[in-house]
C-alpha positions as CSV (number, residue, x, y, z in Angstrom):
1,M,-68.3,104.0,110.6
2,S,-72.1,104.3,110.7
3,V,-73.9,101.1,111.5
4,K,-77.5,100.4,110.3
5,I,-80.0,97.7,111.1
6,R,-81.8,97.0,107.9
7,M,-83.3,94.2,105.7
8,T,-81.7,92.4,102.8
9,R,-83.9,90.8,100.2
10,G,-83.8,87.2,99.3
11,G,-86.1,84.7,97.8
12,A,-87.4,84.2,94.3
13,K,-89.2,86.6,92.0
14,K,-92.5,87.6,93.6
15,R,-91.7,85.5,96.7
16,P,-89.7,87.8,98.9
17,Y,-87.9,86.8,102.1
18,Y,-85.9,89.2,104.1
19,R,-83.0,88.9,106.6
20,I,-82.6,91.6,109.2
21,V,-79.0,92.4,109.4
22,V,-76.5,94.8,110.9
23,A,-74.4,96.4,108.2
24,D,-72.1,99.3,107.5
25,S,-74.3,102.1,106.0
26,R,-71.9,102.3,103.0
27,S,-72.4,98.7,101.9
28,P,-75.1,97.8,99.3
29,R,-78.6,96.6,100.4
30,D,-77.9,92.9,99.5
31,G,-74.2,93.1,100.0
32,R,-71.8,92.7,102.9
33,F,-73.1,92.7,106.5
34,I,-71.7,92.4,109.9
35,E,-74.3,90.0,111.5
36,K,-77.7,88.5,110.9
37,I,-80.0,89.2,113.8
38,G,-83.4,88.1,112.4
39,S,-85.7,87.4,109.5
40,Y,-89.0,88.5,108.1
41,D,-91.2,86.4,105.8
42,P,-94.1,88.5,104.4
43,M,-95.5,85.5,102.6
44,L,-96.7,83.9,105.8
45,P,-100.3,84.6,106.9
46,K,-100.8,87.4,109.4
47,D,-101.9,85.1,112.1
48,R,-98.5,83.4,112.1
49,E,-95.2,84.8,113.3
50,R,-93.7,86.6,110.4
51,V,-90.7,88.2,112.2
52,Q,-88.1,86.3,114.1
53,L,-85.5,88.3,116.1
54,D,-82.5,87.5,118.2
55,V,-83.6,89.8,121.0
56,E,-80.3,89.9,122.8
57,R,-78.3,90.9,119.7
58,V,-80.9,93.5,118.8
59,K,-80.5,95.1,122.2
60,Y,-76.8,94.9,122.0
61,W,-76.6,96.7,118.6
62,L,-79.1,99.3,119.6
63,S,-77.0,100.0,122.7
64,Q,-74.0,100.4,120.5
65,G,-75.8,103.2,118.5
66,A,-76.9,101.2,115.4
67,Q,-79.7,103.1,113.6
68,P,-82.6,100.9,112.5
69,S,-84.5,101.5,109.2
70,D,-88.1,102.6,109.6
71,R,-89.4,99.1,108.9
72,C,-87.0,97.5,111.3
73,A,-87.8,100.1,114.0
74,S,-91.5,99.2,113.7
75,F,-90.6,95.5,114.2
76,F,-88.6,96.4,117.3
77,T,-91.4,98.5,118.6
78,K,-93.9,95.7,118.2
79,A,-91.5,93.4,120.0
80,G,-91.1,95.9,122.9
81,L,-87.4,96.6,122.3
82,M,-87.7,100.3,121.6
83,K,-90.1,103.2,121.4
84,W,-90.7,104.6,118.0
85,E,-93.5,106.3,116.1
86,H,-93.6,106.7,112.3
87,G,-92.1,110.0,111.3
88,N,-90.1,110.8,114.5
89,N,-86.7,110.1,112.9
90,P,-84.9,113.4,113.3
91,E,-82.8,112.8,110.1
92,K,-86.0,112.5,108.1
93,A,-87.8,115.4,109.8
94,K,-85.5,118.0,108.4
95,P,-87.0,118.1,104.9
96,K,-90.5,118.3,106.4
97,A,-89.5,121.3,108.5
98,K,-88.2,123.0,105.4
99,A,-91.4,122.3,103.5
100,Q,-93.4,123.8,106.4
101,E,-91.3,126.9,106.3
102,R,-91.9,127.3,102.5
103,I,-95.6,126.8,103.1
104,K,-95.7,129.5,105.8
105,A,-93.7,131.9,103.7
106,A,-96.1,131.4,100.7
107,E,-99.1,132.0,103.0
108,E,-97.6,135.2,104.3
109,A,-96.9,136.4,100.8
110,A,-100.4,135.6,99.7
111,K,-101.8,137.5,102.7
112,A,-99.6,140.5,101.9
113,A,-100.7,140.5,98.3
114,A,-104.4,140.3,99.3
115,E,-104.0,143.2,101.7
116,A,-102.2,145.2,99.0
117,A,-105.0,144.5,96.5
118,A,-107.7,145.4,99.1
119,A,-106.1,148.8,99.9
120,P,-107.2,151.6,97.6
121,A,-104.5,153.2,95.5
122,P,-103.8,156.8,96.6
123,A,-103.2,158.1,93.0
124,A,-106.6,156.8,91.9
125,D,-108.4,158.7,94.8
126,E,-106.7,162.0,93.9
127,A,-107.6,161.7,90.2
128,A,-111.2,160.9,90.9
129,A,-111.5,163.8,93.3
130,G,-109.8,166.4,91.0
């Protein structure tokens, strides 16, 4: 069973409120969860505390191997609970590496085509000389 730390949406239309929960990765976003460990209210002004966390429970679930979503990981980093930088999730880095390989292959193919176009054709030289 893969356990994730993610947010579930609540609140009214255009008035979001999120709970930070620990859930089985197979359960739906707003569905069943194991435990509520915090909340996030984006409607509060930035100078107020938007995120509330149960720090002890967050530490426990991270030690048990729960994988936080990118947004939750940024909350935990700001709280000093883990070290995370945007884009260093190894699961999400795989497509990026494949894209870089495709770009490199395309650049090599373009370079080879440019070299082939710049080189004079041997048959044309013989016809011009003869």
